LUMMARDO-516335 format. One record per atom (N, C-alpha, C): residue in three letters; x, y, z. Coordinates in steps of 0.1 Angstrom, whole numbers, plus 5000, padded with zeros to 4 digits. Example, Ala and Ser with C-alpha at 12.3 -4.5 7.8 and 13.67 -1.06 7.14 Angstrom:
2
ALA513249435078 ALA512349555078 ALA513249675078 SER512849785071 SER513749895071 SER512950005079 
END
This chain:
215
UNK371242979110 UNK372342989107 UNK372542889085 UNK373042979080 UNK373942999064 UNK374142809067 UNK373742739051 UNK373942639050 UNK375042629046 UNK375542719043 UNK377342749033 UNK377842729050 UNK377742789056 UNK378942779071 UNK378942659079 UNK377542539078 UNK377442469088 UNK378542369073 UNK377842379064 UNK379142249055 UNK380542299054 UNK380742479059 UNK382542459057 UNK383142419073 UNK382242419082 UNK382642379096 UNK382742209097 UNK381742159083 UNK381841969089 UNK382841949079 UNK383642029065 UNK384641979061 UNK385642019065 UNK386442169079 UNK387342189086 UNK387042029098 UNK386141989102 UNK386641869114 UNK387541779111 UNK387041709097 UNK388241609095 UNK389741609091 UNK390641819081 UNK391141739085 UNK391641849101 UNK391341859107 UNK391241909122 UNK391541749130 UNK391241699122 UNK391041549129 UNK392241449123 UNK392241499116 UNK393841469104 UNK395441499110 UNK395041669115 UNK396341689125 UNK396441639140 UNK395641649145 UNK395241599152 UNK396141439163 UNK396041409153 UNK396941249151 UNK398241249142 UNK398141349135 UNK399941399129 UNK401241479136 UNK400341599150 UNK401041659157 UNK401041569165 UNK400241499173 UNK400641479187 UNK400841339188 UNK400641319203 UNK400941169209 UNK400341119222 UNK398941159220 UNK397941169231 UNK397541059230 UNK397040989243 UNK396140869241 UNK395140809236 UNK394440699228 UNK394040719221 UNK392540749227 UNK392240739243 UNK390940839253 UNK390640959250 UNK392841029256 UNK392341159255 UNK392441219242 UNK392541139231 UNK392441259217 UNK390941219213 UNK389941119218 UNK388941079219 UNK388541219225 UNK388541209235 UNK387641349247 UNK388041439239 UNK389341449230 UNK389841649231 UNK388441619218 UNK389041569211 UNK388141579201 UNK386941639196 UNK386241559214 UNK384541609214 UNK384641699221 UNK385741769228 UNK385741909237 UNK385741969221 UNK386142009213 UNK386442109197 UNK384742039186 UNK384641969191 UNK383241909184 UNK382841989189 UNK382341969203 UNK381542019214 UNK381342229215 UNK382342259207 UNK382942379210 UNK382042519196 UNK382042389184 UNK380942429174 UNK379542409174 UNK379042439191 UNK377942469189 UNK377942599187 UNK378642679189 UNK378642839198 UNK377742899175 UNK378242789173 UNK377542829163 UNK376442749154 UNK375242639158 UNK374742589156 UNK373442629161 UNK372042569162 UNK370242679164 UNK370242719153 UNK369342829158 UNK368842899143 UNK368942999145 UNK369743029162 UNK370243179161 UNK371743179168 UNK372143279169 UNK373543299170 UNK373543339190 UNK373443229199 UNK374043249207 UNK375243389217 UNK375443529213 UNK376943599211 UNK377043549226 UNK376143599241 UNK376743599249 UNK377143459254 UNK377343349249 UNK378343259252 UNK379543249242 UNK379443309238 UNK381143359226 UNK382443339240 UNK382143399244 UNK383743449249 UNK384143269260 UNK383443219262 UNK383443099272 UNK383743009258 UNK382942969254 UNK382942939245 UNK384142919238 UNK384442989231 UNK385643069226 UNK387042969229 UNK386942979249 UNK388143029256 UNK388342879258 UNK387142769259 UNK387442609256 UNK387642559247 UNK387742659235 UNK388142609221 UNK389442639226 UNK390242729227 UNK391542689226 UNK392342669233 UNK391142599249 UNK392542529258 UNK392542449250 UNK391042379243 UNK391242229238 UNK392442229233 UNK392442309217 UNK393442299210 UNK394642319213 UNK394642379224 UNK396942399231 UNK396642249238 UNK395742199240 UNK396442039249 UNK396641989234 UNK395941979223 UNK395841919213 UNK397741869202 UNK397542019204 UNK398942059201 UNK400242049204 UNK399842059216 UNK400942119224 UNK401841929223 UNK403241959221 UNK404441879219 UNK404741739230 UNK405341579226 UNK404841539239 UNK406541619243 UNK406741679245 UNK407841769261 UNK406341859264 UNK405341809270 UNK404341919274 UNK404141779289 UNK402541889291 UNK401841759303 UNK401641639300 UNK401541589318 UNK400841419311 UNK400541429325 UNK398941379324 UNK397641379336 UNK399241319342 UNK399341179346 UNK399741069349 UNK401241129358 UNK402241179353 UNK403041259356 UNK402341459367 UNK401741489360 UNK400741539374 UNK400641509384 UNK399741399385 UNK399941369396 UNK400341269405 UNK401841229403 UNK402441219405 UNK403541289415 UNK403141419407 UNK403741569415 UNK403141649425 UNK401741609424 UNK400241639433 UNK400941539446 UNK400241399444 UNK400241259451 UNK401741329459 UNK403641279459 UNK404341229460 UNK405641339466 UNK404541419472 UNK405641529466 UNK406641579479 UNK407041459484 UNK408341339495 UNK409241259484 UNK408441229473 UNK409341139460 UNK409141039467 UNK408440949477 UNK408340839478 UNK407640739469 UNK407540629475 UNK407740499466 UNK407640539449 UNK409240579447 UNK409340549431 UNK408540649424 UNK408140779432 UNK406740809427 UNK407540999418 UNK408940999420 UNK409541149417 UNK409441109405 UNK409841289406 UNK409941319390 UNK411341389384 UNK411941319400 UNK413641379393 UNK413741259386 UNK415241319375 UNK415641249367 UNK416841109375 UNK416641019370 UNK417540879374 UNK418840859365 UNK419340939368 UNK420840949359 UNK422440989364 UNK423140919364 UNK423440819353 UNK422040699362 UNK422540639353 UNK422140439360 UNK422340389371 UNK421840329385 UNK423040289392 UNK422940149394 UNK424340039387 UNK424839939378 UNK424039819390 UNK423439869400 UNK422639759411 UNK421439769409 UNK421039819405 UNK419739859396 UNK419239759386 UNK418139589387 UNK418139489379 UNK417039539370 UNK416139579375 UNK414739639364 UNK415039779358 UNK414439759348 UNK414139869344 UNK412939939339 UNK412339989338 UNK410840089330 UNK410340029323 UNK409239999325 UNK408339929311 UNK408739729315 UNK409439709322 UNK409339589324 UNK408439539325 UNK407839389320 UNK406639329333 UNK407739129341 UNK406339239351 UNK406939149363 UNK405739039370 UNK406138919375 UNK405638849387 UNK406238879397 UNK404538899405 UNK406038889420 UNK405838779429 UNK406838739429 UNK406838579429 UNK406338509449 UNK406038619455 UNK404838549462 UNK403338629463 UNK403138729458 UNK401638719460 UNK401138689441 UNK402138629431 UNK401738569418 UNK401238709415 UNK400738849413 UNK400238879403 UNK401238989397 UNK400138979383 UNK401539059376 UNK401539229375 UNK402639269368 UNK402739399367 UNK403739469358 UNK403539599357 UNK404639689349 UNK405139709360 UNK406839759354 UNK407639869363 UNK407140009364 UNK406540169370 UNK406640269362 UNK407840349368 UNK408740289380 UNK409340409386 UNK410640259398 UNK411840289397 UNK412140269407 UNK413440369414 UNK413840299431 UNK414440349438 UNK416240279444 UNK416640389440 UNK417940329447 UNK417840219463 UNK417240289468 UNK416540219480 UNK415040279483 UNK415140179492 UNK413940209494 UNK413140359503 UNK412840449495 UNK412040529503 UNK410540589501 UNK410440559512 UNK408940539526 UNK408640649534 UNK408140679539 UNK407740739552 UNK408340609564 UNK408540649576 UNK409140549589 UNK408140469589 UNK407040519590 UNK405740459591 UNK405340339583 UNK405640369568 UNK405140239562 UNK406540169564 UNK406840239560 UNK408440109568 UNK408439989576 UNK408340039589 UNK407739989600 UNK406339909602 UNK405739959592 UNK404639929593 UNK404339769583 UNK405239739570 UNK405039669557 UNK406539579554 UNK407539659563 UNK408839529565 UNK409539549576 UNK408839579587 UNK409239519601 UNK410639449599 UNK410539379591 UNK410539219598 UNK412139199587 UNK411839269582 UNK412839249572 UNK413239339569 UNK414539429570 UNK414839559572 UNK415539569562 UNK416439429562 UNK417239459549 UNK416839499533 UNK415439489535 UNK415139569521 UNK415139689520 UNK415239769532 UNK414739929531 UNK416139959527 UNK417139869529 UNK418239869517 UNK418839849499 UNK417639759492 UNK417839719479 UNK416839859470 UNK416939819458 UNK416039899450 UNK414439909455 UNK414039909453 UNK412039919450 UNK411940029443 UNK410639909437 UNK410039889421 UNK408240019426 UNK408640079416 UNK406740139414 UNK406240039406 UNK405339989407 UNK404339849399 UNK402739889395 UNK402439869383 UNK400939889383 UNK400439759380 UNK400039749384 UNK399039589389 UNK398739569382 UNK398239449376 UNK397639389367 UNK395939359369 UNK395439459364 UNK393339499373 UNK392739339370 UNK393439219360 UNK392739069361 UNK393339009373 UNK394239069382 UNK395138979389 UNK394639089403 UNK394339119406 UNK393939309414 UNK392839349413 UNK392239379414 UNK390339429414 UNK391739569417 UNK390939719417 UNK391139819417 UNK392439909407 UNK392839869399 UNK393639959393 UNK394639989408 UNK395639879411 UNK396739929421 UNK397739929411 UNK398840009424 UNK399640089419 UNK400839999438 UNK401139919434 UNK402439879443 UNK403739929445 UNK404439889457 UNK406239909458 UNK406839809468 UNK407139769454 UNK407939619456 UNK409639609460 UNK409939499469 UNK411439499473 UNK411639459460 UNK413239449456 UNK413539379441 UNK413539229444 UNK414339179458 UNK413639019454 UNK412638949459 UNK411739069456 UNK410039009449 UNK409839029440 UNK410639019427 UNK409939039409 UNK410939029408 UNK410138899399 UNK411138839384 UNK409938879374 UNK411238889356 UNK410738949351 UNK410138809341 UNK408838879336 UNK408038749323 UNK407938779312 UNK407538759308 UNK408138799288 UNK406638769284 UNK406038819267 UNK405538779264 UNK403438769273 UNK403538939275 UNK402338929288 UNK402339139285 UNK401239089280 UNK400539289285 UNK400239279300 UNK399739409303 UNK399039389315 UNK398039539315 UNK396339489322 UNK395639569317 UNK395639669332 UNK395939769330 UNK395739839344 UNK394540019335 UNK393940079342 UNK393240199334 UNK394640289338 UNK394940339333 UNK396140469336 UNK397540379331 UNK397240299320 UNK398440219315 UNK399340329309 UNK398340379297 UNK398540449281 UNK399140529289 UNK398940639296 UNK399540759311 UNK400840689310 UNK401740619311 UNK402640559312 UNK403640559300 UNK403440479285 UNK403740389281 UNK402740409270 UNK403240429255 UNK403040389239 UNK402640319237 UNK402940229239 UNK402840059232 UNK404339959241 UNK403339819231 UNK404339699238 UNK404639629226 UNK406239649227 UNK406939589212 UNK407439469220 UNK405939329229 UNK406439209226 UNK406839129234 UNK408039259246 UNK408539209254 UNK408439299268 UNK408639429262 UNK408139549276 UNK407339679269 UNK406939729276 UNK406539859274 UNK407639989266 UNK406840079259 UNK407840209256 UNK407740339269 UNK408240329275 UNK407440459283 UNK407240609268 UNK407040659274 UNK406240769268 UNK406940869269 UNK407641009264 UNK409141149268 UNK408941149277 UNK407641209283 UNK408541219303 UNK408541149311 UNK408140999305 UNK408340909319 UNK410440859310 UNK410440879297 UNK411740859298 UNK412940989301 UNK411841119303 UNK412941199306 UNK413141169323 UNK412641099333 UNK412541079345 UNK413940939351 UNK414140869335 UNK414640739336 UNK415540769323 UNK415640819313 UNK416440849300 UNK417540659301 UNK417440599311 UNK418140539310 UNK417540379314 UNK416240359318 UNK415140249319 UNK415440189331 
END
């Protein structure tokens, strides 16, 4: 491979990474992985000879990775797609139907950090339902003796991995939650839902703001 072409490809890598950071807002992990994919795609030019038979596949992969990086904040989010796949019935605060207008009786907001009054674990709210939205079997198994909870707001919670292992998501009735402040949460998929922590609450990513425009 000509040295001049090698040098040109190296020069392109720097502005490409700059544009990725300026034009997109993926999480740190997403950005690193996609940059890696694009970098690996440049191997079609490396080596002592051109591997022409691999060009079509490599070019398709490169274009796919670049499209994901240049996709604006209105694009798909992995967490959103998982929700759509796993919660076709909209159970457990996971429906992607916009919650607007916001009912006045909903006490807590998406992004607020909470503590469970009974089990004492910390977490952050990623969704809510006006009333419990779950299968009848789940209702009977978990709240058979306290059916009043079926009619109150229930919240989807990313549970702090330091309090419960396994990066859990729970579904909790409003009466069992209390707000705490100045507390960050540790969870494997936290960045899929939120951009940053402002000191008191987490700020939702654009896709989540569309579902909860009023918090």
